[in-house]
N, C-alpha and C positions, 0 to 999 in steps of 0.2 A: 551423426550417431546412428547406428543401425539398431532399431528396436523391433525388427520384424519377428524375432524369435521370443522376445520377452515382454515387450509392451511398456515396461516401467524400468527406469534406471535412476538411482539416487547417487548423487555426487556431493562432495563438500569442497568449499573454497573459502579462503580468508582474504580480507581486504584491510588496508590501513585507513585511519581516519582521513577523510577528504578524497579518497580514491574515487575515480569516475570510470564506470564501465561504459565505454562509448556505445553509441547506437548500434544495435545488432538485431538479428532475428534468429529464430530456431525453426527447424523443420517439424519439431514436436512441441506440444504444450509444455510450459515450465511452471512448476509450483515451487516458488522460491521462499524458503522459510528462514527468517532472521533469528538464528540462535542467540546472537548478541548484537548490539549496535542497532542502528536504524537505517532504513533505505528510503530514498526518494526516487520514484520512477516517473519518467516522462515519456509520453507518446503523443501522436498527432491528435488524439481524441480526448486527452485529459492527463492529469497528474495524480499520482497516488503516493501515500506515505505508509511505510511498513515499520511499525515499532518492533522492538525486540519481542520474541516469542509469538509473532504473528507471521502471516505468509501472504503472498500475492500470486494469483493465478494469471499467467500470460499465455493466451492461446497461440498456436503455431502461426508463424509468418507475420506477427505484429511487431513492427519496429519499436524498440524501447531502449532507453538510456537510464542507467542507475547511478545515483550519487550516494556515497556512504557517509553516515554520520556516526562517528566513533569507530572503534575497531569492530569490524563486522565478520562474523562467522555465518556463512550462508549454506544451507542444505538445499540443493536443487534436485527436484524430482521431475524428470523428463517423461512425459506421458504421450503415447501415440494416440491417434484420433479415436479409435474404437474404445480404448481403455478410458479416455477422457469422458466419452459418452456414458460408460458404465458408472463413472464417479459423479455423474450429473454436473460436470463442470461447464460453465457457460461459454458462449462464443465471444466474450468480452473480458477485459481485465477486472479482477475482483479481489479485494483483500479479505482474508479469512482468519478466524480464530483457529488455534491448533490445540487439540486435546493432548493429554498426557499419553494416551494410547498411540496416537499418531506419531508423536515424537519417538516413542519406543520402536515403532515400526520402521521409521527412518533409520534408526540406529541398527536395527536388525538387518535391513536391506544392505546397509553399508558394510556389514560384517560378513556378508555372503561371499563365497568364492565366485569367480567368473563362470559364465555358462548357465545353462538351464538346469533346473532340478525340481523335484516335487515340492521341496520346501520353499523354493523361490516362488513357485506358482501359488502356493497357499498364502505366503506373505503378500504377494501382489494383490490377490483377491481380497484379503483382509484390509490392506492399505486403501484400495479403491473404495471398498465399502465404507471405511471410516471417513475418507475424504468426502463422500456424498452427504455426510451428516454434519460437516463443520459449519459453524455460524458465519454468515456473511456480515462484514463490518463496513460502516459508512465512512471509509477513509479515502474517498476519491473526490476529485474536482473535475467534472466533465467540461470539455471545451466545445462551444458551438462551432459548426462548420461555416456558418454565415460569416464572411470576412469582416463585416462591420461589428457584429457581436464579438467575434474572436479578437479583434483589435482592442476593444474596450476591456475584455476579460484579461488579455495578456498584460494590459496596463495595470490592472488590479493585482495580478499575480506577481508583477515586478515590485509592487509596493503595497502589500496587503494592509488594509486598515478597516476597522469597523466604521470609521468616519465617512467612508465612501457612500454616497447617496444614489438612489435610483435616478434622480434627475441628472446627476453628474455622469453616470454611466450612459444614460440615454443621449446626452449631449455628445459624448465621445463616439457613440455609435451613429450619430447623425439621425436620430429617431425621436419621435415624440415619446413622452413617458408611457403613454398607453400602448403604443406599438412595441416599444422596447420590452415592457412587462409581459405582453402576450407572446412575443417571439422568443424571448429568453426562456420562458417556461416550456414552450413547444420544443425548443432546441436542446434543453438540458434535463427536462423532466422535473425541475424544482424551481421555486421562486428565487429571485435574486437575493432576497434576505437570507434564505437558507443556504444558498450557494456561497454567499459572503461569509457566513458562519463557518462553513467547511474550510474555505480558503484560509481564514485566520487561525482556526484551530490546528490545521495541518501545518501551517507555518510555525505556530507556537510549539507544536510537538517536535518539529525539526530543531528549533532553537533550544528547547529544554533538553533534548537529547544530547546537545553539544555543550551543556553546562550553564546556559543562561538562567537567571533567576525568574521566578514566577512574577515578581513585582515588575521587573524590567520588561519582560515580554508583554505583560498585560498593558503597560503604559505605551510601549512602542507600537502596539497593534491597535491603539485607540479605544480600548475598553474604558468605560466610565469608572470602573473600580476593579481591584483585584478579585473581589467576591463575584462580580458580574462575569469576569473572565472564567473563574473557577467553575461557576454554575454551568456555563456553556460547554466548557471542556468536559465536565462530568456527564452532561447530557449526551454528548456525542461519543465519548470514549468509555464511559462507565466508571471512571475513577477521577477524583479531584487531582489537580496537577501534582500536589505534594506527595500524595499516595502513589501516583503513577511513577514519579521520579524515584521514590524509595524502592519500588518494585523493579524498575529499570536497572538501578544500580546493583540490587541484589542479584538479578539475573546475569548482569555483566560480570560481576565478581565470581559468581558460581561457574560461569563459562570459562573465565580465565583460569580458575583453580583446577578445572578438569582437563584443560588443554595441555 
């Protein structure tokens, strides 16, 4: 895609439930906004979950694969390097909240005719400025580069559970508990307990988006009670699961009605 003359391009695309967008890269950065449905994204350095009405920033040249949860409408904003710097977008993947103004700017960019114009330039400038102020959300699971740590983490990702202990992880990594704890924090920036919370909540979010019940999800993921699961979910995502599900369904119905 040639962005030399404009710097920012907004496109739209729809996916069916269960669709997989195979691993690929872009020459520009991609700000992928889930109008409806949910997206799981996988890279060599971590996994991310993008609920409806949230977005993920993927810098240029980072290989990524996307799995769709529910019927997904995705607005993609492709941003060349200089414009990404103006928007203060980081050199790593990051999930963001999306304001009402930013959503309207996406729509306005989509409605523009092709080519350059003074209006396009003004919209781009406003869009990049609004992007720079969007809140960053903790919806990622970093993966260590150390092969021993990575092997243990991928085991956890294959079967997420709150029951997994530090001792079990250390054993899978062939490390002492103390060495595992130190190296894990150095590699991921968080403790294993916090990382495990993120893994389980993101897995829960994926399952809830596909229609699973809060009770079943909390039990399957090894929480001591539904209330314990709900408290962790709300701490990380800002809403209790029931309220999140209600908002998710409203957004999906609203999107379906307007399409």
